[in-house]
All heavy atoms as an XYZ file, in Angstrom:
713
protein
N    -149.093    131.357    277.618
C    -148.001    131.779    276.759
C    -146.655    131.560    277.458
O    -145.707    131.148    276.832
C    -148.210    133.248    276.379
C    -147.153    133.764    275.444
S    -147.281    132.902    273.872
C    -146.209    133.849    272.905
N    -146.603    131.854    278.786
C    -145.361    131.657    279.515
C    -144.946    130.195    279.516
O    -143.781    129.872    279.424
C    -145.493    132.161    280.957
C    -145.480    133.649    281.073
C    -145.510    134.056    282.522
C    -145.491    135.556    282.645
N    -145.461    135.986    284.030
N    -145.913    129.293    279.619
C    -145.613    127.869    279.593
C    -145.006    127.469    278.254
O    -144.038    126.711    278.200
C    -146.880    127.049    279.865
C    -146.706    125.537    279.845
C    -145.694    125.114    280.918
C    -148.016    124.840    280.053
N    -145.533    128.002    277.179
C    -145.009    127.707    275.848
C    -143.577    128.200    275.704
O    -142.713    127.479    275.211
C    -145.906    128.337    274.775
C    -145.483    128.107    273.333
C    -145.494    126.618    273.018
C    -146.400    128.849    272.392
N    -143.288    129.403    276.175
C    -141.935    129.956    276.111
C    -140.994    129.154    276.991
O    -139.875    128.822    276.585
C    -141.931    131.452    276.508
C    -140.521    131.976    276.627
C    -142.731    132.258    275.499
N    -141.431    128.797    278.190
C    -140.599    128.007    279.098
C    -140.277    126.646    278.501
O    -139.155    126.161    278.595
C    -141.302    127.814    280.437
O    -141.504    129.045    281.064
N    -141.247    126.027    277.875
C    -141.032    124.730    277.243
C    -140.025    124.855    276.101
O    -139.126    124.026    275.963
C    -142.364    124.147    276.727
O    -143.263    124.056    277.815
C    -142.157    122.787    276.105
N    -140.158    125.889    275.298
C    -139.231    126.106    274.182
C    -137.811    126.322    274.689
O    -136.855    125.792    274.123
C    -139.689    127.294    273.347
N    -137.662    127.077    275.761
C    -136.340    127.318    276.340
C    -135.735    126.017    276.833
O    -134.554    125.736    276.611
C    -136.415    128.365    277.472
C    -135.120    128.426    278.252
C    -136.767    129.727    276.900
N    -136.513    125.191    277.496
C    -136.018    123.903    277.982
C    -135.595    123.001    276.835
O    -134.557    122.342    276.897
C    -137.080    123.188    278.819
C    -137.278    123.715    280.223
C    -138.450    122.997    280.891
C    -136.020    123.537    281.044
N    -136.372    122.975    275.787
C    -136.031    122.134    274.634
C    -134.742    122.612    273.981
O    -133.867    121.812    273.650
C    -137.186    122.113    273.618
C    -138.372    121.345    274.203
C    -136.745    121.503    272.293
C    -139.636    121.459    273.392
N    -134.599    123.899    273.809
C    -133.412    124.444    273.145
C    -132.162    124.359    274.007
O    -131.056    124.238    273.494
C    -133.656    125.896    272.728
C    -134.698    126.079    271.631
C    -134.952    127.562    271.405
C    -134.289    125.395    270.348
N    -132.310    124.420    275.325
C    -131.138    124.415    276.195
C    -130.733    123.028    276.660
O    -129.667    122.854    277.235
C    -131.381    125.309    277.410
O    -132.393    124.758    278.214
N    -131.562    122.045    276.439
C    -131.238    120.682    276.881
C    -130.037    120.165    276.109
O    -129.933    120.339    274.910
C    -132.442    119.765    276.680
N    -129.121    119.525    276.811
C    -127.965    118.961    276.133
C    -128.398    117.700    275.398
O    -129.209    116.929    275.889
C    -126.850    118.641    277.132
O    -127.296    117.687    278.056
N    -127.848    117.493    274.204
C    -128.254    116.314    273.458
C    -127.758    115.045    274.141
O    -126.658    114.983    274.670
C    -127.564    116.506    272.106
C    -126.438    117.430    272.359
C    -126.854    118.281    273.519
N    -128.589    114.035    274.141
C    -128.186    112.749    274.692
C    -128.177    111.733    273.568
O    -128.951    111.830    272.623
C    -129.151    112.289    275.798
O    -130.458    112.231    275.253
C    -129.110    113.230    276.985
N    -127.301    110.780    273.680
C    -127.191    109.761    272.658
C    -128.163    108.638    272.969
O    -128.224    108.147    274.091
C    -125.755    109.247    272.602
C    -124.703    110.330    272.315
C    -123.303    109.732    272.396
C    -124.923    110.967    270.969
N    -128.914    108.216    271.973
C    -129.959    107.208    272.178
C    -129.385    105.868    272.611
O    -129.894    105.239    273.514
C    -130.768    107.056    270.901
N    -128.338    105.423    271.956
C    -127.723    104.140    272.271
C    -126.233    104.393    272.434
O    -125.422    104.031    271.596
C    -128.005    103.129    271.178
N    -125.886    105.048    273.503
C    -124.520    105.496    273.714
C    -123.540    104.328    273.830
O    -123.802    103.351    274.506
C    -124.459    106.346    274.979
C    -123.116    106.986    275.196
C    -123.134    107.883    276.410
O    -123.816    108.926    276.368
O    -122.471    107.523    277.395
N    -122.427    104.472    273.139
C    -121.372    103.464    273.193
C    -120.029    104.190    273.216
O    -119.936    105.354    272.841
C    -121.451    102.549    271.981
N    -119.012    103.511    273.669
C    -117.661    104.055    273.645
C    -116.753    103.080    272.918
O    -117.015    101.878    272.857
C    -117.098    104.309    275.061
O    -117.086    103.068    275.773
C    -117.921    105.329    275.817
N    -115.698    103.623    272.363
C    -114.703    102.799    271.704
C    -113.366    103.500    271.772
O    -113.292    104.698    272.030
C    -115.098    102.486    270.241
O    -114.254    101.455    269.744
C    -114.986    103.713    269.348
N    -112.311    102.745    271.549
C    -110.953    103.283    271.495
C    -110.381    102.923    270.138
O    -110.468    101.772    269.724
C    -110.083    102.673    272.587
C    -110.510    103.048    273.980
C    -109.762    102.208    275.004
N    -110.071    102.641    276.328
C    -109.183    103.245    277.131
N    -107.948    103.431    276.751
N    -109.548    103.628    278.334
N    -109.824    103.914    269.476
C    -109.219    103.683    268.169
C    -107.766    104.106    268.219
O    -107.445    105.241    268.581
C    -109.993    104.422    267.073
C    -111.407    103.835    266.993
C    -109.267    104.329    265.735
C    -112.283    104.414    265.944
N    -106.895    103.156    267.873
C    -105.456    103.418    267.816
C    -105.111    103.946    266.428
O    -105.571    103.409    265.425
C    -104.684    102.135    268.108
N    -104.316    105.010    266.392
C    -103.951    105.632    265.128
C    -102.430    105.726    265.045
O    -101.765    106.084    266.021
C    -104.578    107.041    264.996
C    -104.174    107.707    263.699
C    -106.093    106.960    265.101
N    -101.891    105.427    263.873
C    -100.452    105.528    263.616
C    -100.207    106.589    262.553
O    -101.051    106.827    261.703
C     -99.909    104.188    263.111
C    -100.016    103.076    264.116
C     -99.500    101.758    263.559
O     -98.908    101.756    262.457
O     -99.702    100.736    264.223
N     -99.034    107.187    262.605
C     -98.643    108.183    261.613
C     -98.871    109.613    262.057
O     -98.909    110.520    261.235
N     -99.016    109.822    263.359
C     -99.230    111.177    263.891
C     -97.872    111.847    264.064
O     -97.262    111.782    265.120
C     -99.990    111.101    265.219
C    -101.340    110.381    265.162
C    -101.906    110.190    266.560
C    -102.308    111.130    264.271
N     -97.406    112.495    263.017
C     -96.066    113.091    263.010
C     -95.979    114.442    263.712
O     -94.893    114.856    264.107
C     -95.580    113.258    261.563
C     -95.537    111.942    260.836
O     -95.144    110.930    261.393
N     -95.958    111.950    259.583
N     -97.100    115.142    263.819
C     -97.081    116.493    264.381
C     -98.440    116.811    264.995
O     -99.399    116.057    264.803
C     -96.736    117.498    263.287
S     -97.987    117.582    261.981
N     -98.571    117.918    265.707
C     -99.862    118.284    266.298
C    -100.972    118.448    265.254
O    -102.131    118.148    265.532
C     -99.581    119.606    267.011
C     -98.123    119.546    267.330
C     -97.493    118.814    266.168
N    -100.626    118.877    264.063
C    -101.633    119.023    263.009
C    -102.239    117.673    262.637
O    -103.426    117.583    262.320
C    -101.032    119.672    261.765
O    -100.663    120.991    262.031
N    -101.433    116.624    262.662
C    -101.937    115.284    262.337
C    -103.045    114.883    263.307
O    -104.085    114.378    262.891
C    -100.806    114.260    262.395
S     -99.552    114.470    261.123
N    -102.824    115.105    264.564
C    -103.819    114.766    265.576
C    -105.107    115.558    265.348
O    -106.207    115.022    265.484
C    -103.260    115.045    266.968
O    -104.184    114.697    267.945
N    -104.974    116.809    264.985
C    -106.141    117.658    264.704
C    -106.910    117.131    263.486
O    -108.143    117.053    263.503
C    -105.696    119.108    264.478
C    -106.816    120.009    264.066
C    -107.705    120.514    265.003
C    -107.001    120.349    262.728
C    -108.753    121.331    264.626
C    -108.044    121.171    262.336
C    -108.911    121.663    263.290
O    -109.954    122.464    262.906
N    -106.183    116.761    262.434
C    -106.814    116.251    261.214
C    -107.595    114.970    261.515
O    -108.733    114.804    261.070
C    -105.752    116.014    260.117
C    -105.189    117.349    259.642
C    -106.329    115.205    258.954
C    -103.919    117.232    258.816
N    -106.986    114.068    262.284
C    -107.643    112.811    262.629
C    -108.889    113.077    263.482
O    -109.961    112.515    263.219
C    -106.667    111.862    263.351
C    -107.398    110.672    263.950
C    -105.583    111.391    262.386
N    -108.773    113.916    264.494
C    -109.922    114.217    265.358
C    -111.059    114.856    264.560
O    -112.232    114.527    264.758
C    -109.502    115.125    266.506
N    -110.724    115.739    263.638
C    -111.732    116.374    262.800
C    -112.443    115.342    261.925
O    -113.670    115.370    261.787
C    -111.098    117.471    261.928
O    -110.515    118.454    262.794
C    -112.126    118.140    261.036
N    -111.687    114.419    261.351
C    -112.295    113.358    260.530
C    -113.227    112.499    261.363
O    -114.330    112.139    260.908
C    -111.208    112.501    259.896
N    -112.832    112.184    262.581
C    -113.683    111.374    263.459
C    -114.968    112.105    263.806
O    -116.049    111.515    263.797
C    -112.937    111.020    264.742
C    -111.815    110.053    264.550
S    -110.954    109.807    266.127
C    -109.906    108.436    265.714
N    -114.863    113.385    264.110
C    -116.032    114.151    264.520
C    -117.011    114.388    263.366
O    -118.174    114.711    263.605
C    -115.618    115.475    265.139
C    -114.948    115.287    266.500
C    -114.739    116.589    267.229
C    -113.515    117.299    266.709
N    -113.206    118.516    267.463
N    -116.563    114.203    262.143
C    -117.461    114.333    260.992
C    -118.368    113.113    260.831
O    -119.352    113.166    260.108
C    -116.653    114.558    259.715
C    -116.082    115.948    259.646
C    -115.416    116.212    258.331
N    -114.906    117.574    258.309
C    -113.771    117.927    257.753
N    -113.013    117.029    257.148
N    -113.373    119.187    257.781
N    -118.034    112.026    261.499
C    -118.888    110.842    261.476
C    -120.066    111.125    262.412
O    -119.885    111.612    263.529
C    -118.110    109.582    261.922
C    -119.027    108.371    261.962
C    -116.915    109.333    261.010
N    -121.262    110.797    261.955
C    -122.483    111.113    262.688
C    -122.433    110.653    264.137
O    -122.157    109.486    264.417
C    -123.671    110.456    261.974
C    -124.997    111.059    262.374
O    -125.007    112.164    262.936
O    -126.026    110.416    262.112
N    -122.619    111.567    265.058
C    -122.750    111.392    266.514
C    -121.439    111.175    267.266
O    -121.456    111.030    268.482
C    -123.724    110.256    266.866
O    -123.131    108.980    266.731
N    -120.297    111.175    266.604
C    -119.023    110.893    267.276
C    -118.538    112.100    268.069
O    -118.530    113.232    267.575
C    -117.938    110.454    266.263
C    -116.574    110.330    266.931
C    -118.334    109.142    265.615
N    -118.127    111.843    269.303
C    -117.512    112.841    270.166
C    -116.171    112.295    270.640
O    -116.098    111.159    271.117
C    -118.374    113.119    271.395
C    -119.724    113.709    271.086
C    -120.572    113.872    272.338
O    -120.020    113.856    273.460
O    -121.793    113.992    272.190
N    -115.113    113.085    270.502
C    -113.802    112.673    271.000
C    -113.761    113.008    272.482
O    -113.872    114.163    272.869
C    -112.656    113.386    270.246
C    -111.310    112.997    270.833
C    -112.713    113.059    268.759
N    -113.623    111.984    273.314
C    -113.586    112.170    274.751
C    -112.176    112.441    275.260
O    -111.986    113.222    276.185
C    -114.148    110.935    275.469
C    -115.600    110.676    275.149
C    -116.486    111.765    275.687
O    -116.575    111.936    276.895
N    -117.119    112.509    274.821
N    -111.201    111.771    274.651
C    -109.825    111.878    275.141
C    -108.859    111.452    274.045
O    -109.173    110.591    273.228
C    -109.653    110.971    276.361
C    -108.315    111.019    277.025
C    -108.224    110.116    278.251
O    -109.148    109.317    278.504
O    -107.208    110.210    278.944
N    -107.693    112.058    274.047
C    -106.593    111.627    273.182
C    -105.424    111.277    274.090
O    -105.039    112.060    274.956
C    -106.170    112.729    272.208
C    -104.918    112.381    271.457
C    -104.926    111.414    270.480
C    -103.725    113.007    271.763
C    -103.763    111.067    269.797
C    -102.559    112.679    271.091
C    -102.580    111.711    270.103
N    -104.869    110.084    273.893
C    -103.736    109.640    274.685
C    -102.556    109.468    273.736
O    -102.586    108.601    272.855
C    -104.050    108.306    275.402
C    -105.302    108.463    276.279
C    -102.843    107.830    276.211
C    -105.921    107.164    276.725
N    -101.557    110.319    273.908
C    -100.374    110.233    273.047
C     -99.599    108.975    273.384
O     -99.390    108.641    274.543
C     -99.495    111.463    273.232
N     -99.194    108.276    272.344
C     -98.422    107.058    272.530
C     -96.955    107.301    272.246
O     -96.501    108.437    272.145
N     -96.230    106.228    272.103
C     -94.816    106.326    271.768
C     -94.686    106.609    270.275
O     -95.531    106.219    269.484
C     -94.114    105.022    272.127
C     -94.115    104.742    273.609
C     -93.403    103.445    273.935
O     -92.561    102.993    273.144
O     -93.712    102.884    274.997
N     -93.609    107.254    269.922
C     -93.303    107.566    268.519
C     -94.445    108.351    267.885
O     -94.783    109.418    268.347
C     -92.965    106.298    267.751
N     -95.047    107.819    266.856
C     -96.081    108.531    266.093
C     -97.461    107.909    266.273
O     -98.285    107.940    265.369
C     -95.692    108.528    264.612
C     -94.359    109.187    264.361
C     -93.876    108.997    262.933
O     -94.472    108.202    262.185
O     -92.908    109.659    262.576
N     -97.719    107.352    267.444
C     -98.984    106.667    267.703
C     -99.832    107.441    268.699
O     -99.318    108.190    269.529
C     -98.730    105.261    268.265
C     -97.899    104.425    267.330
O     -97.983    104.569    266.116
N     -97.085    103.557    267.895
N    -101.120    107.220    268.641
C    -102.034    107.815    269.607
C    -103.279    106.980    269.736
O    -103.604    106.165    268.870
N    -103.989    107.185    270.836
C    -105.212    106.454    271.108
C    -106.328    107.469    271.361
O    -106.189    108.368    272.190
C    -105.030    105.556    272.334
C    -106.201    104.674    272.705
C    -106.426    103.598    271.638
C    -105.952    104.020    274.058
N    -107.415    107.318    270.629
C    -108.573    108.197    270.783
C    -109.676    107.426    271.506
O    -110.015    106.315    271.116
C    -109.090    108.645    269.417
C    -108.167    109.592    268.716
C    -107.084    109.116    267.989
C    -108.360    110.962    268.779
C    -106.221    109.981    267.335
C    -107.503    111.834    268.131
C    -106.438    111.338    267.417
O    -105.589    112.196    266.770
N    -110.209    108.033    272.552
C    -111.351    107.471    273.264
C    -112.566    108.250    272.767
O    -112.605    109.479    272.865
C    -111.197    107.608    274.785
C    -112.401    107.025    275.504
C    -109.900    106.953    275.252
N    -113.542    107.518    272.229
C    -114.676    108.146    271.572
C    -115.994    107.692    272.178
O    -116.109    106.583    272.682
C    -114.686    107.758    270.089
C    -113.384    107.982    269.328
C    -113.469    107.344    267.962
C    -113.088    109.456    269.213
N    -116.983    108.567    272.071
C    -118.357    108.237    272.437
C    -119.198    108.484    271.197
O    -118.977    109.457    270.469
C    -118.827    109.111    273.591
C    -120.218    108.722    274.089
C    -120.589    109.453    275.329
N    -120.750    110.874    275.015
C    -120.943    111.810    275.917
N    -120.962    111.513    277.181
N    -121.095    113.055    275.559
N    -120.173    107.611    270.944
C    -121.017    107.750    269.769
C    -122.342    107.032    270.005
O    -122.501    106.271    270.949
C    -120.315    107.181    268.526
C    -120.031    105.706    268.633
C    -120.894    104.777    268.064
C    -118.917    105.232    269.324
C    -120.653    103.414    268.180
C    -118.671    103.878    269.446
C    -119.540    102.977    268.872
O    -119.308    101.636    268.998
N    -123.285    107.288    269.120
C    -124.585    106.630    269.159
C    -124.504    105.426    268.238
O    -124.398    105.581    267.019
C    -125.653    107.606    268.698
C    -127.057    107.046    268.778
O    -127.206    105.806    268.728
O    -127.998    107.844    268.862
N    -124.571    104.220    268.803
C    -124.388    103.042    267.962
C    -125.604    102.731    267.085
O    -125.553    101.838    266.248
C    -123.945    101.821    268.762
C    -124.971    101.317    269.747
O    -126.072    101.878    269.820
O    -124.658    100.342    270.450
N    -126.665    103.488    267.234
C    -127.791    103.370    266.306
C    -127.519    104.175    265.036
O    -128.146    103.949    264.009
C    -129.074    103.855    266.971
N    -126.572    105.116    265.114
C    -126.272    105.975    263.978
C    -124.961    105.631    263.264
O    -124.801    105.941    262.088
C    -126.211    107.443    264.423
C    -127.498    107.996    265.022
C    -127.272    109.410    265.548
C    -128.612    107.976    263.983
N    -124.028    105.038    263.977
C    -122.739    104.709    263.370
C    -122.127    103.518    264.088
O    -122.655    103.028    265.068
C    -121.786    105.920    263.386
O    -120.706    105.665    262.504
C    -121.265    106.222    264.773
N    -120.995    103.062    263.582
C    -120.280    101.963    264.218
C    -118.786    102.248    264.157
O    -118.339    103.093    263.375
C    -120.617    100.623    263.554
C    -120.207    100.583    262.109
O    -118.998    100.488    261.825
O    -121.094    100.637    261.237
N    -117.999    101.555    264.965
C    -116.553    101.818    265.009
C    -115.857    101.666    263.656
O    -114.920    102.401    263.358
C    -116.033    100.789    266.013
C    -117.203    100.531    266.908
C    -118.394    100.599    266.007
N    -116.313    100.756    262.830
C    -115.671    100.573    261.516
C    -115.836    101.816    260.639
O    -114.942    102.150    259.857
C    -116.220     99.328    260.814
C    -115.836     98.042    261.501
C    -114.320     97.870    261.633
O    -113.548     98.302    260.789
N    -113.897     97.233    262.710
N    -116.944    102.520    260.769
C    -117.143    103.759    260.017
C    -116.167    104.831    260.491
O    -115.669    105.629    259.684
C    -118.580    104.243    260.163
N    -115.868    104.840    261.771
C    -114.917    105.810    262.319
C    -113.508    105.488    261.829
O    -112.764    106.377    261.399
C    -114.986    105.832    263.860
C    -116.416    106.131    264.323
C    -114.011    106.865    264.426
C    -116.663    105.867    265.799
N    -113.147    104.208    261.857
C    -111.841    103.783    261.344
C    -111.723    104.156    259.867
O    -110.690    104.671    259.421
C    -111.626    102.266    261.551
C    -110.413    101.764    260.788
C    -111.493    101.951    263.034
N    -112.775    103.946    259.113
C    -112.763    104.282    257.682
C    -112.559    105.782    257.453
O    -111.852    106.187    256.524
C    -114.062    103.815    257.029
N    -113.142    106.601    258.315
C    -112.970    108.056    258.197
C    -111.515    108.453    258.420
O    -110.994    109.345    257.747
C    -113.878    108.777    259.184
N    -110.844    107.779    259.344
C    -109.442    108.078    259.632
C    -108.550    107.621    258.480
O    -107.675    108.364    258.028
C    -108.989    107.428    260.960
C    -107.503    107.621    261.188
C    -109.791    108.002    262.123
N    -108.785    106.424    257.986
C    -107.960    105.936    256.885
C    -108.195    106.756    255.614
O    -107.289    106.905    254.797
C    -108.198    104.432    256.612
O    -109.564    104.210    256.322
C    -107.774    103.596    257.812
N    -109.387    107.315    255.463
C    -109.691    108.150    254.294
C    -108.858    109.427    254.254
O    -108.624    109.980    253.180
C    -111.183    108.494    254.266
N    -108.387    109.889    255.426
C    -107.541    111.085    255.445
C    -106.057    110.729    255.527
O    -105.214    111.588    255.747
C    -107.936    112.087    256.563
C    -109.305    112.686    256.286
C    -107.872    111.461    257.938
N    -105.727    109.436    255.338
C    -104.339    109.029    255.169
C    -103.596    108.479    256.370
O    -102.368    108.396    256.358
N    -104.301    108.075    257.415
C    -103.645    107.542    258.604
C    -104.037    106.085    258.802
O    -105.102    105.649    258.388
C    -104.016    108.361    259.843
C    -103.532    109.782    259.740
C    -104.314    110.754    259.126
C    -102.281    110.137    260.203
C    -103.861    112.052    258.986
C    -101.813    111.444    260.070
C    -102.605    112.385    259.460
O    -102.151    113.674    259.322
N    -103.175    105.326    259.467
C    -103.479    103.940    259.802
C    -104.261    103.939    261.115
O    -103.848    104.570    262.081
C    -102.200    103.136    259.921
C    -101.472    102.979    258.589
C    -100.117    102.292    258.719
N     -99.189    102.921    259.645
C     -98.452    104.005    259.380
N     -98.537    104.592    258.210
N     -97.625    104.493    260.271
N    -105.367    103.204    261.125
C    -106.230    103.179    262.311
C    -106.794    101.778    262.499
O    -107.016    101.054    261.531
C    -107.358    104.180    262.180
N    -107.022    101.424    263.754
C    -107.616    100.127    264.084
C    -108.295    100.232    265.434
O    -107.907    101.048    266.293
C    -106.532     99.042    264.131
N    -109.293     99.382    265.643
C    -109.930     99.314    266.948
C    -108.907     98.815    267.954
O    -108.145     97.906    267.668
C    -111.123     98.358    266.913
C    -112.283     98.810    266.060
C    -113.355     97.728    266.022
C    -112.868    100.104    266.577
N    -108.919     99.416    269.118
C    -108.005     99.009    270.182
C    -108.562     97.765    270.867
O    -109.770     97.621    271.035
C    -107.855    100.155    271.182
C    -106.812     99.870    272.227
O    -107.137     99.311    273.262
N    -105.584    100.230    271.964
N    -107.684     96.884    271.285
C    -108.099     95.625    271.932
C    -108.864     95.858    273.221
O    -109.633     95.011    273.656
C    -106.872     94.757    272.204
N    -108.688     96.993    273.874
C    -109.330     97.278    275.170
C    -110.577     98.142    275.001
O    -110.846     99.013    275.816
C    -108.345     97.988    276.086
C    -107.115     97.174    276.386
C    -106.105     97.962    277.207
O    -106.426     99.074    277.652
O    -104.997     97.455    277.375
N    -111.367     97.903    273.957
C    -112.556     98.719    273.702
C    -113.611     98.515    274.756
O    -113.792     97.427    275.278
C    -113.135     98.396    272.320
C    -112.515     99.234    271.247
O    -112.289    100.423    271.446
N    -112.217     98.624    270.139
N    -114.341     99.605    275.030
C    -115.503     99.550    275.917
C    -116.730     99.283    275.081
O    -116.666     98.983    273.912
N    -117.877     99.417    275.689
C    -119.125     99.220    274.930
C    -120.060    100.385    275.124
O    -119.934    101.155    275.991
C    -119.804     97.933    275.356
O    -120.078     97.950    276.732
């Protein structure tokens, strides 16, 4: 019984790992205020498996999001589409990782 409980605890406490982990950078325009950045990050995180790793504020109303995701579950174009769906201009950054 102790083995069963220990196994269950390990399964529940294990941090999730991404099966086919990938990273990407998405440039976003139109970030007029701190709320804009929050709205964009929330839209990105609603895409299956996306985690926002870093936000780099740019000049004027621009920003760069560094993201990690499972490329078996989603792709960068789906993330860009999520951002544009909430009213911001977004594009893959030229310096994307894999």
